[in-house]
Every structure is written in structure tokens, then in C-alpha cells.
TORPAGU-178182 format. One line per 10 residues: for each residue x, y, z of N, C-alpha, C. Coordinates in nm, 3 decimals. Atoms other than C-alpha are relative to their C-alpha. Layout:
N
X:Y:Z:X:Y:Z:X:Y:Z | ...
# end
This chain:
245
-0.117:0.015:0.086:3.504:-6.544:7.936:-0.036:0.045:-0.142 | 0.025:-0.050:0.135:3.520:-6.358:7.604:0.121:-0.028:-0.087 | -0.113:0.027:0.088:3.736:-6.480:7.316:-0.025:0.046:-0.144 | 0.032:-0.046:0.134:3.555:-6.344:7.009:-0.014:0.152:0.002 | -0.006:-0.146:-0.004:3.623:-5.978:6.931:-0.117:0.066:-0.074 | 0.103:-0.063:0.082:3.363:-5.906:6.662:-0.140:-0.035:0.050 | 0.140:0.024:-0.039:2.988:-5.874:6.726:-0.066:-0.098:-0.096 | 0.053:0.090:0.102:2.909:-6.058:6.402:0.114:-0.050:-0.086 | -0.106:0.052:0.085:3.116:-6.279:6.177:-0.026:-0.144:-0.040 | 0.008:0.137:0.050:3.186:-6.620:6.028:0.098:-0.089:0.075
-0.084:0.102:-0.060:3.319:-6.926:6.206:0.018:-0.110:-0.104 | -0.026:0.100:0.103:3.487:-7.161:5.957:0.015:-0.138:0.063 | -0.008:0.138:-0.048:3.434:-7.531:6.016:0.076:-0.085:-0.101 | -0.074:0.091:0.086:3.678:-7.787:5.880:-0.073:-0.133:-0.006 | 0.063:0.130:0.019:3.502:-8.089:5.735:0.096:-0.097:-0.067 | -0.100:0.082:0.066:3.823:-8.224:5.588:0.108:-0.041:0.099 | -0.115:0.041:-0.080:4.103:-8.422:5.747:0.129:0.012:-0.082 | -0.115:-0.021:0.086:4.335:-8.329:5.460:0.079:0.121:0.049 | -0.082:-0.106:-0.058:4.619:-8.126:5.613:0.026:0.112:-0.100 | -0.028:-0.101:0.103:4.696:-7.947:5.286:-0.120:0.092:-0.019
0.121:-0.080:0.016:4.335:-7.834:5.249:-0.019:0.094:0.119 | 0.014:-0.083:-0.120:4.320:-7.710:5.610:0.101:0.115:-0.003 | -0.104:-0.103:0.013:4.648:-7.522:5.556:-0.043:0.110:-0.096 | 0.039:-0.096:0.104:4.516:-7.358:5.240:-0.118:0.087:0.045 | 0.116:-0.076:-0.048:4.187:-7.257:5.402:0.043:0.107:0.099 | -0.045:-0.098:-0.100:4.358:-7.090:5.697:0.079:0.112:-0.065 | -0.083:-0.100:0.066:4.614:-6.913:5.479:-0.084:0.097:-0.083 | 0.084:-0.082:0.088:4.337:-6.784:5.251:-0.101:0.086:0.075 | 0.111:-0.066:-0.070:4.096:-6.667:5.523:0.038:0.073:0.128 | -0.032:-0.049:-0.135:4.281:-6.574:5.843:0.004:0.152:0.012
-0.012:-0.146:-0.005:4.320:-6.206:5.747:-0.130:0.072:-0.034 | 0.129:-0.064:0.023:3.956:-6.145:5.658:-0.057:0.047:0.134 | 0.046:-0.052:-0.129:3.814:-5.920:5.933:-0.128:-0.065:0.050 | 0.126:0.059:-0.044:3.483:-6.106:5.938:0.016:-0.146:0.046 | -0.025:0.135:-0.050:3.643:-6.443:6.024:0.033:0.009:0.149 | -0.019:-0.012:-0.146:3.612:-6.486:6.402:0.074:-0.120:0.059 | -0.070:0.116:-0.052:3.768:-6.832:6.437:-0.023:-0.122:-0.087 | 0.009:0.125:0.074:3.783:-7.194:6.326:-0.054:-0.110:0.091 | 0.059:0.111:-0.075:3.605:-7.513:6.430:0.046:-0.133:-0.059 | -0.039:0.134:0.043:3.740:-7.866:6.414:-0.100:-0.100:0.058
0.097:0.098:-0.045:3.524:-8.176:6.447:0.064:-0.137:0.021 | -0.049:0.132:-0.039:3.556:-8.539:6.545:0.074:-0.072:-0.114 | -0.065:0.068:0.112:3.647:-8.662:6.196:0.146:0.043:-0.014 | -0.137:-0.052:0.011:3.952:-8.437:6.179:0.088:-0.056:0.110 | -0.077:0.046:-0.115:4.061:-8.547:6.526:0.031:-0.149:-0.010 | -0.019:0.144:0.011:4.014:-8.919:6.463:0.109:-0.032:-0.103 | -0.093:0.031:0.108:4.215:-8.912:6.142:0.136:0.069:0.013 | -0.125:-0.077:-0.009:4.479:-8.651:6.232:0.058:0.006:0.141 | -0.044:-0.016:-0.138:4.496:-8.646:6.612:-0.019:0.142:0.047 | 0.032:-0.132:-0.052:4.390:-8.355:6.831:0.124:0.089:0.011
-0.120:-0.081:-0.022:4.738:-8.236:6.924:0.062:0.045:-0.132 | -0.062:-0.032:0.129:4.867:-8.248:6.566:-0.076:0.107:-0.075 | 0.079:-0.095:0.078:4.580:-8.061:6.407:-0.009:0.137:0.069 | 0.001:-0.127:-0.071:4.564:-7.796:6.681:0.132:0.073:-0.019 | -0.132:-0.060:0.022:4.938:-7.735:6.648:0.010:0.062:-0.138 | -0.002:-0.050:0.137:4.901:-7.695:6.273:-0.077:0.131:-0.011 | 0.085:-0.118:0.011:4.619:-7.443:6.308:0.060:0.117:0.078 | -0.054:-0.106:-0.085:4.783:-7.247:6.591:0.128:0.061:-0.058 | -0.119:-0.054:0.066:5.101:-7.207:6.386:-0.037:0.096:-0.112 | 0.045:-0.082:0.113:4.894:-7.042:6.114:-0.078:0.123:0.042
0.089:-0.109:-0.039:4.657:-6.817:6.310:-0.013:0.008:0.151 | 0.025:-0.021:-0.143:4.591:-6.667:6.651:-0.149:0.008:0.031 | 0.145:-0.005:-0.020:4.214:-6.672:6.599:-0.046:-0.118:0.087 | 0.049:0.107:-0.088:4.009:-6.880:6.848:-0.029:-0.130:-0.074 | 0.023:0.132:0.056:3.983:-7.253:6.786:-0.102:-0.074:0.086 | 0.108:0.072:-0.068:3.665:-7.443:6.877:0.009:-0.148:-0.035 | 0.004:0.144:0.022:3.652:-7.819:6.920:-0.143:-0.049:0.018 | 0.134:0.058:-0.004:3.320:-7.986:6.837:0.016:-0.152:-0.007 | -0.025:0.144:-0.011:3.350:-8.346:6.957:-0.115:-0.081:-0.060 | 0.116:0.063:0.064:3.003:-8.432:6.820:-0.037:-0.135:0.063
0.053:-0.106:-0.080:2.856:-8.470:7.076:0.050:-0.019:0.142 | -0.061:0.009:-0.132:3.051:-8.410:7.395:-0.107:0.025:0.106 | 0.098:-0.016:-0.106:2.848:-8.451:7.712:-0.114:-0.099:-0.008 | 0.106:0.102:0.009:2.639:-8.750:7.606:0.039:-0.128:0.071 | -0.050:0.121:-0.063:2.844:-9.000:7.804:0.007:0.016:0.152 | -0.019:0.001:-0.144:2.921:-9.087:8.164:0.080:0.123:0.045 | -0.071:-0.120:-0.046:3.034:-8.777:8.363:0.150:-0.021:0.020 | -0.142:0.027:-0.020:3.366:-8.946:8.443:0.076:0.000:-0.132 | -0.064:0.002:0.131:3.440:-8.997:8.074:0.012:0.142:-0.054 | -0.003:-0.140:0.043:3.355:-8.633:8.006:0.065:0.087:0.107
-0.049:-0.065:-0.121:3.559:-8.538:8.309:0.126:0.080:-0.012 | -0.111:-0.094:-0.014:3.859:-8.344:8.427:0.120:-0.036:-0.086 | -0.117:0.041:0.077:4.134:-8.549:8.263:-0.012:0.034:-0.147 | 0.023:-0.027:0.141:3.982:-8.514:7.919:0.001:0.150:-0.029 | 0.006:-0.144:0.019:3.906:-8.143:7.951:0.138:0.062:0.012 | -0.135:-0.055:-0.019:4.256:-8.070:8.080:0.086:-0.024:-0.123 | -0.079:0.032:0.120:4.412:-8.245:7.780:-0.044:0.087:-0.118 | 0.052:-0.081:0.111:4.185:-8.060:7.535:0.049:0.145:0.010 | -0.048:-0.137:-0.021:4.281:-7.724:7.686:0.151:0.009:-0.017 | -0.147:-0.003:0.000:4.650:-7.812:7.718:0.057:0.005:-0.141
-0.054:0.001:0.136:4.696:-7.874:7.345:-0.029:0.131:-0.073 | 0.019:-0.131:0.061:4.561:-7.525:7.267:-0.140:0.033:-0.048 | 0.139:-0.029:0.038:4.184:-7.549:7.212:-0.053:0.114:0.088 | 0.052:-0.116:-0.073:4.002:-7.229:7.314:-0.143:-0.019:0.050 | 0.140:0.020:-0.037:3.640:-7.350:7.330:-0.045:-0.138:-0.042 | 0.052:0.133:0.033:3.443:-7.674:7.324:-0.153:0.005:-0.008 | 0.146:0.011:0.016:3.090:-7.749:7.199:-0.047:-0.123:0.076 | 0.056:0.114:-0.071:2.886:-7.969:7.430:-0.149:-0.012:-0.026 | 0.142:0.031:0.011:2.548:-8.137:7.388:-0.031:-0.098:0.112 | 0.004:0.084:-0.121:2.480:-8.269:7.740:-0.126:-0.084:0.015
0.116:0.088:-0.010:2.217:-8.533:7.672:0.013:-0.101:0.113 | -0.019:0.091:-0.113:2.368:-8.735:7.958:-0.066:0.053:0.127 | 0.074:-0.050:-0.115:2.185:-8.505:8.198:0.060:0.123:0.065 | -0.037:-0.126:-0.064:2.208:-8.202:8.422:0.128:-0.010:0.082 | -0.122:0.015:-0.079:2.482:-8.342:8.645:0.124:0.002:-0.089 | -0.111:-0.004:0.096:2.705:-8.397:8.343:0.023:0.143:-0.047 | -0.011:-0.140:0.040:2.632:-8.042:8.228:0.073:0.081:0.107 | -0.063:-0.074:-0.110:2.725:-7.900:8.569:0.147:-0.034:0.013 | -0.139:0.046:-0.017:3.040:-8.109:8.590:0.090:0.055:-0.110 | -0.082:-0.048:0.112:3.167:-8.016:8.244:0.024:0.150:0.010
-0.015:-0.146:-0.010:3.102:-7.644:8.293:0.097:0.036:0.112 | -0.089:-0.028:-0.113:3.276:-7.647:8.631:0.145:-0.029:-0.036 | -0.136:0.037:0.037:3.582:-7.825:8.492:0.055:0.093:-0.108 | -0.043:-0.092:0.105:3.597:-7.607:8.180:0.036:0.137:0.059 | -0.031:-0.127:-0.066:3.586:-7.296:8.399:0.134:-0.009:0.074 | -0.125:0.020:-0.074:3.870:-7.438:8.608:0.122:0.013:-0.091 | -0.114:-0.001:0.091:4.095:-7.477:8.305:-0.005:0.113:-0.104 | 0.008:-0.113:0.093:3.981:-7.166:8.117:-0.040:-0.039:-0.140 | 0.049:0.044:0.131:3.807:-7.351:7.834:-0.144:0.049:-0.016 | 0.134:-0.056:0.021:3.505:-7.165:7.695:-0.098:-0.110:-0.039
0.105:0.097:0.030:3.183:-7.369:7.686:-0.103:0.060:-0.095 | 0.108:-0.035:0.093:2.946:-7.347:7.389:-0.101:-0.115:0.005 | 0.101:0.105:-0.019:2.622:-7.535:7.454:-0.090:-0.012:-0.122 | 0.090:0.028:0.112:2.425:-7.698:7.176:-0.122:-0.075:0.051 | 0.122:0.071:-0.034:2.067:-7.816:7.199:-0.060:-0.061:-0.125 | 0.067:0.051:0.120:1.870:-7.847:6.876:0.101:-0.047:-0.105 | -0.070:0.041:0.120:2.001:-8.039:6.578:-0.091:0.028:-0.120 | 0.082:-0.042:0.113:1.887:-7.938:6.230:-0.073:-0.113:-0.071 | 0.057:0.109:0.078:1.800:-8.285:6.101:-0.141:-0.039:0.043 | 0.136:0.043:-0.026:1.438:-8.389:6.072:0.002:-0.140:0.060
0.004:0.130:-0.065:1.347:-8.682:6.292:0.080:-0.001:0.129 | -0.076:-0.010:-0.124:1.544:-8.554:6.592:-0.095:0.002:0.120 | 0.094:-0.012:-0.111:1.252:-8.457:6.816:-0.111:-0.105:-0.010 | 0.101:0.106:-0.001:0.978:-8.699:6.922:-0.124:0.034:-0.082 | 0.116:-0.035:0.083:0.707:-8.501:6.745:0.032:-0.009:-0.149 | -0.041:0.024:0.139:0.907:-8.565:6.424:0.029:-0.148:-0.022 | -0.029:0.142:0.010:0.935:-8.936:6.494:0.131:-0.039:0.064 | -0.129:0.026:-0.062:1.261:-8.905:6.687:-0.009:-0.043:0.145 | -0.009:0.054:-0.136:1.373:-8.994:7.038:0.016:0.109:0.107 | -0.028:-0.107:-0.095:1.434:-8.652:7.200:-0.128:0.081:0.026
0.118:-0.080:-0.034:1.153:-8.474:7.387:0.020:0.144:-0.047 | -0.013:-0.131:0.064:1.081:-8.141:7.222:0.036:0.111:0.097 | -0.034:-0.105:-0.096:1.124:-7.943:7.544:0.132:-0.025:0.072 | -0.124:0.032:-0.071:1.446:-8.112:7.658:0.113:0.095:-0.039 | -0.107:-0.090:0.043:1.668:-7.887:7.450:-0.014:0.138:0.063 | 0.025:-0.127:-0.068:1.506:-7.579:7.598:0.054:-0.004:0.142 | -0.050:0.016:-0.137:1.589:-7.711:7.944:0.153:0.001:0.002 | -0.146:-0.002:0.008:1.952:-7.771:7.838:0.052:0.142:-0.008 | -0.044:-0.138:0.015:1.990:-7.411:7.725:-0.021:0.079:0.129 | 0.031:-0.077:-0.121:1.821:-7.270:8.036:0.088:-0.042:0.118
-0.088:0.047:-0.106:2.021:-7.488:8.274:0.141:0.052:-0.020 | -0.135:-0.051:0.030:2.343:-7.385:8.099:0.010:0.148:0.034 | 0.000:-0.144:-0.029:2.251:-7.017:8.125:0.002:0.025:0.150 | 0.004:-0.017:-0.145:2.176:-7.057:8.496:0.137:-0.029:0.063 | -0.136:0.030:-0.046:2.534:-7.187:8.530:0.102:0.097:-0.058 | -0.088:-0.105:0.048:2.675:-6.878:8.360:0.040:-0.006:-0.145 | -0.035:0.011:0.142:2.699:-6.994:7.998:-0.076:0.104:-0.080 | 0.067:-0.098:0.088:2.627:-6.725:7.739:0.028:-0.028:-0.148 | -0.032:0.040:0.138:2.756:-6.903:7.426:-0.083:-0.122:-0.036 | 0.091:0.107:0.040:2.507:-7.120:7.239:0.009:-0.026:-0.150
0.005:0.038:0.141:2.496:-7.310:6.911:-0.142:-0.043:-0.031 | 0.140:0.026:0.033:2.155:-7.317:6.743:-0.016:-0.024:-0.150 | 0.027:0.034:0.140:2.006:-7.444:6.417:-0.097:0.099:-0.060 | 0.077:-0.110:0.057:1.873:-7.171:6.192:-0.129:-0.047:-0.067 | 0.126:0.048:0.058:1.606:-7.395:6.039:-0.105:-0.027:0.108 | 0.096:0.011:-0.110:1.436:-7.395:6.380:-0.017:0.138:0.065 | 0.006:-0.138:-0.047:1.382:-7.021:6.409:-0.108:0.023:0.105 | 0.105:-0.017:-0.099:1.058:-7.052:6.602:0.050:-0.038:0.140 | -0.057:0.040:-0.127:1.250:-7.230:6.874:0.105:0.101:0.046 | -0.102:-0.100:-0.035:1.537:-6.977:6.862:-0.067:0.123:0.062
0.073:-0.116:-0.053:1.281:-6.702:6.923:-0.032:-0.019:0.148 | 0.032:0.031:-0.140:1.175:-6.871:7.246:0.127:0.000:0.084 | -0.126:0.010:-0.074:1.532:-6.944:7.351:0.057:0.139:0.031 | -0.060:-0.133:-0.018:1.654:-6.586:7.299:-0.069:0.077:0.112 | 0.078:-0.074:-0.100:1.377:-6.436:7.507:0.031:-0.051:0.141 | -0.021:0.057:-0.133:1.433:-6.673:7.797:0.145:0.013:0.045 | -0.141:-0.002:-0.038:1.812:-6.683:7.790:0.050:0.140:0.032 | -0.041:-0.139:-0.026:1.855:-6.306:7.773:-0.040:0.044:0.139 | 0.046:-0.040:-0.133:1.656:-6.270:8.092:0.089:-0.057:0.110 | -0.088:0.063:-0.098:1.914:-6.491:8.265:0.142:0.055:-0.008
-0.142:-0.037:0.013:2.255:-6.393:8.123:0.023:0.131:-0.074 | -0.020:-0.124:0.075:2.192:-6.074:7.927:0.035:-0.031:-0.145 | -0.036:0.017:0.141:2.361:-6.049:7.586:0.052:-0.140:-0.026 | -0.038:0.135:0.037:2.402:-6.384:7.413:0.104:0.001:-0.112 | -0.092:0.025:0.111:2.668:-6.518:7.180:-0.051:-0.124:-0.070 | 0.071:0.108:0.067:2.490:-6.733:6.922:0.073:-0.041:-0.128 | -0.057:0.055:0.123:2.648:-6.958:6.659:-0.112:-0.072:-0.074 | 0.111:0.053:0.078:2.406:-7.047:6.381:0.048:-0.098:-0.107 | -0.020:0.093:0.110:2.412:-7.356:6.162:-0.120:0.011:-0.094 | 0.111:0.006:0.097:2.190:-7.417:5.858:-0.046:0.140:-0.040
0.035:-0.138:0.030:2.204:-7.047:5.773:-0.066:0.015:-0.137 | 0.058:-0.008:0.134:2.107:-7.118:5.410:-0.128:-0.082:-0.013 | 0.125:0.077:0.005:1.800:-7.321:5.503:-0.114:0.090:-0.044 | 0.113:-0.077:0.054:1.471:-7.216:5.349:-0.074:0.075:0.110 | 0.068:-0.066:-0.112:1.336:-7.124:5.694:0.070:0.131:0.039 | -0.079:-0.115:-0.043:1.612:-6.867:5.739:0.010:0.102:-0.113 | -0.003:-0.102:0.103:1.535:-6.567:5.521:0.042:0.134:0.059 | -0.034:-0.125:-0.066:1.526:-6.250:5.728:-0.005:-0.022:0.150 | -0.007:0.038:-0.142:1.644:-6.318:6.080:-0.072:0.098:0.093 | 0.069:-0.091:-0.093:1.523:-5.998:6.253:-0.152:-0.008:-0.008
0.145:0.015:0.013:1.173:-6.048:6.112:-0.049:-0.123:0.075 | 0.040:0.125:-0.064:1.163:-6.402:6.241:0.027:0.001:0.150 | -0.040:-0.003:-0.141:1.336:-6.327:6.570:0.054:0.139:0.032 | -0.035:-0.141:-0.020:1.340:-5.963:6.676:0.118:0.018:0.095 | -0.108:-0.014:-0.098:1.590:-6.028:6.958:0.137:-0.029:-0.060 | -0.126:0.054:0.051:1.857:-6.174:6.731:0.107:0.109:-0.017 | -0.099:-0.106:0.025:2.025:-5.841:6.641:0.055:0.061:0.127 | -0.048:-0.055:-0.126:2.062:-5.746:7.005:0.120:-0.077:0.053 | -0.104:0.089:-0.050:2.309:-6.028:7.052:0.118:-0.010:-0.097 | -0.112:0.030:0.089:2.645:-6.133:6.910:-0.035:-0.128:-0.076
0.047:0.112:0.081:2.562:-6.364:6.620:0.105:-0.036:-0.106 | -0.101:0.048:0.092:2.799:-6.577:6.413:-0.058:-0.116:-0.082 | 0.046:0.109:0.086:2.728:-6.806:6.116:0.114:-0.098:-0.021 | -0.101:0.103:0.023:2.910:-7.135:6.071:0.005:-0.034:-0.148 | -0.022:0.026:0.143:3.056:-7.184:5.724:0.070:-0.135:-0.013 | -0.054:0.136:0.003:3.112:-7.552:5.647:0.012:-0.057:-0.141 | -0.012:0.047:0.138:3.150:-7.568:5.269:0.127:-0.083:-0.018 | -0.117:0.081:0.031:3.383:-7.839:5.143:0.095:0.077:-0.091 | -0.101:-0.069:0.080:3.707:-7.712:4.991:0.010:-0.065:-0.137 | -0.019:0.051:0.136:3.740:-7.745:4.614:0.106:0.085:-0.067
-0.091:-0.095:0.061:3.896:-7.472:4.407:0.018:0.120:0.094 | -0.023:-0.109:-0.097:4.062:-7.202:4.628:-0.071:0.129:-0.036 | 0.065:-0.124:0.042:3.928:-6.911:4.425:-0.150:-0.009:0.017 | 0.144:0.019:-0.016:3.576:-7.052:4.419:-0.039:-0.002:0.147 | 0.026:0.006:-0.144:3.596:-7.119:4.792:-0.007:0.140:0.060 | -0.004:-0.137:-0.054:3.690:-6.759:4.873:-0.120:0.081:-0.050 | 0.115:-0.072:0.055:3.424:-6.619:4.640:-0.130:-0.043:0.068 | 0.120:0.051:-0.066:3.160:-6.843:4.797:-0.006:0.050:0.144 | -0.006:-0.048:-0.138:3.276:-6.740:5.145:-0.043:0.147:0.008 | 0.036:-0.143:0.001:3.245:-6.369:5.061:-0.150:0.019:-0.027
0.144:-0.006:0.030:2.899:-6.425:4.912:-0.082:-0.042:0.122 | 0.066:0.050:-0.121:2.799:-6.621:5.222:-0.003:0.110:0.107 | -0.009:-0.107:-0.099:2.914:-6.333:5.447:-0.095:0.115:-0.035 | 0.090:-0.107:0.044:2.725:-6.076:5.241:-0.145:-0.041:0.023 | 0.135:0.050:-0.021:2.412:-6.291:5.254:-0.037:0.002:0.148 | 0.023:0.001:-0.144:2.446:-6.328:5.629:-0.025:0.142:0.052 | 0.020:-0.139:-0.040:2.479:-5.952:5.673:-0.138:0.050:-0.043 | 0.132:-0.039:0.048:2.168:-5.902:5.463:-0.110:-0.060:0.087 | 0.099:0.066:-0.083:1.977:-6.153:5.672:-0.010:0.063:0.138 | -0.001:-0.069:-0.128:2.079:-5.966:5.986:-0.033:0.148:-0.014
0.028:-0.142:0.032:1.999:-5.633:5.815:0.115:0.089:0.047 | -0.118:-0.080:-0.033:2.355:-5.513:5.876:0.041:0.089:-0.116 | -0.029:-0.080:0.118:2.381:-5.379:5.521:-0.121:0.087:-0.030 | 0.111:-0.091:0.029:2.172:-5.070:5.459:-0.037:-0.007:-0.148 | 0.048:0.011:0.139:1.958:-5.104:5.149:-0.040:0.136:-0.054
# end
């Protein structure tokens, strides 16, 4: 399933539940050719309601809409099951981010149901925050996320969300995942982290794939927001070596 037209671009994430702000962001950005879609998260849904906020966005733009439940797939397979997925698709969501820490059976079940209803699956593994993995003092085994990505790829998933401040891990993931599904579609968070300077140098495979950066800046002044967005896009292109120097 392919829903993103551009090979590279920016996915705008809404961190606000303010309807006016969301309206202004969409109106100001929907016609930029480098904007590939929008992402809503749990806060927006809790405060505004999934159906209401999706309707608002879909009235403004035809670009793909991703729902990041933060973190879908960590619960009982029945809770993450068919009824929920059907409702999410029915209101107009195009893709859903899952982090299946509940296990491989939950991953299989969600992917199967999403395929049934035509909802694109984007699988997340690593989180950018320090203290996530057990070797950082956290609770998650350092190789468990690798297994999540590989299991997802073996089930046909080619869309992945990864944290740019863990480039050494991305390098491993790209090599392994490409051998399973071919070209990848990668959404990157933490693009401005100190670890992320020149992506091709750090990960030679990255340019071979479709790569998108997630822009999650809080809305303040509309003019400043647009200027920051354009600067962010230029910086991302430079990091991917898309701009000839």
C-alpha cells in the first residue's frame, strides 16, 4: 500500500488540541510540495475526539493523515483488535503508528486487520528518550526493537518510524530490512539531535530509501512557524545531501 507520493518530505505532527491552531497550520502548509501529510496524536484525540479532528483535517486537505495512538499495540490483542481498527479507518485515518510491545501475536493480528480495512501500518521500535533500553537503565531489551522491525518486515510492512538520535541502530535496521522488503519508507524523529548531522555518512543506505522527517514544533506566530518549517526542510535536504553544494 502506497499513500505518500514524494520520495522525501516533511510530515507535520500536531502537538496542539487547539482547533484554531490546527486549522491555521493546515491552511498555511497544505500547498507546500514538500509536505507529505499530517500526524495526530493521543492528546489531540482525547481532548477533541478522533472523528471530529479527522473531519476537520480532511475538510482542509487531501494529504494522508497518520494516527499515532502512543503507543498502539502495547495492550491485549482484543483491545487492539478489529473493532477499534475498523472505527479508526472509517472516520478517515489513512495510516496508524504501532509499537507492538505486547508481542508478536499482537503485531500479526494488527497488521492482518489493518490490511483487511486498508489502513497503512507504520511500525515504531526505538524511542529517542534516554533510559528506554536496559543498557541505559530502562526496561526494554536492546535487541527487542530490532526483532519488532524484522518481524513486521516479514509480514510485509515497509513503513517504519525511527529515532534519528540512534543512527547506529538505524544503520543495522536498514541493512536487514532492505533484504526482506526492498525499498523502505522511513519516518525520522529527533532530526535536530546532535547525533544527526550528515545522514548518508552515518548510514549509507538511507538515501536509497524514501525518507521523511517529522516536524513537531509548537505553533506560535504563523510567520515564524512557516519560516522555521522552511529552514527545517532545507536542513533536512542538506543532511540527506539532496542539495548540491
